[in-house]
C-alpha angles and dihedrals in degrees: 000000000000121000131182115196112190093320120181135178132179135190119207091344096307116111115244093179129008130202097331118195108185137145124192110196124222112273094016128134102221122184121199102209130188148107123284111293094022092120099249098124091046089053092052093046092052089061092067093028097245080132117034120218126232103216141002126040136277117199125195120194089344096310130105105247089219087066092057127080104252094229095051088046094053091050088058088057130062115221129199127174141183098257087048095217098222114168103251098212096049125084120245089256094055091045091056093046095053101106096034087055093051088051092053099245116172121252092250089051093051094046093050092047091050092050090052092050093050088056094044092050099038092242117155115238092231086068092069094083094047128096124236096257088060093061132081118247091259092050091050092052093049088052089049090054090046092055090049091054095039100101091041094251122206090232136018118218116197124186112198087315096174101035098108096047128096116260095257095049091042091054093048091052092049089057090049090054090050090052092046089052093048092048099044104027088218121163109251129189114189131181121213143153091202111102093199093049089052093048091049097051114026133099085181130021120205107195112202132191128174093354094308137102106247095181138343133190144087113336093246086054095058089045099049102027106037110183092218147346094282092060092045091050095043092058091042120250094225094049098047096103094050092047090051088056087055088067095055129080126222091229092062093051102041122114102238123216094034127100141175138182121268141075108317127224123220122263089228094065119109118247087244090060089045089055090057088054095051089053096044094048096038094226136121096214132055130185113233129208129195131232089281091054090248122138111271104171145275129302115214122207088217089062092059089059096050100043108130105161124090104276116241111253112257110249 
């Protein structure tokens, strides 16, 4: 879907990214992870040519992006950023309809698409006539994602989209993105410096430092098979076990066919979240229910300590 072949870019003589080799497969949720100045945002912006590269080649859906008109290319890609970028004097409805209007969609087509996006992103219809300043931060970000998805793009690019939100809203929107990815199968490339966000969302993590890719692979691979000391230190040696738990789901570790009284937890929780429940409730066993709110089984604290198999990715 997206291929970088030895791509480099410098600003004022200083390399921002160097000799990148990277492939993002169709339908993948790829997270570019790294500290400030690692080159991750530059890498993202080169995909839709907001930043032009100096050397190498980037291909999108089999075509060299230099052979495509930049405006046409960007209309094939959704783009969501931390500052959201909603037009302040436009209503929510007009903001969402920006790209479809540029593409000449009919009014019924636009209306139908907006209705579908409201449902997808859990936005209430009465918000359509409001202006961005009348929305909460979480609502604004949802509208920003809706606008990015409005023209049904082939890929969604997201640059630190949840960085300015409070932890609760941020967590909720991360789960929304996982649900959207599951439902649509759309290719997503997201930039973040937040390790836990990367572990929550990614099928594939690309860890960058000083404009280079240090290691890339499945989240569990970076945690259990760090390529060097930088990777090991970046993910935190002392926190490795807890972060591994964040990749597993309760439903995959539950003992089925058992049950006990008490407030149940959801099978979709991560094992890390379950650990918090064990500690908060001061218990070593928790009842678990499935998506239909039906009894699924019992999760044992001891089982978290003895897990040896690769945890199933959350989401």
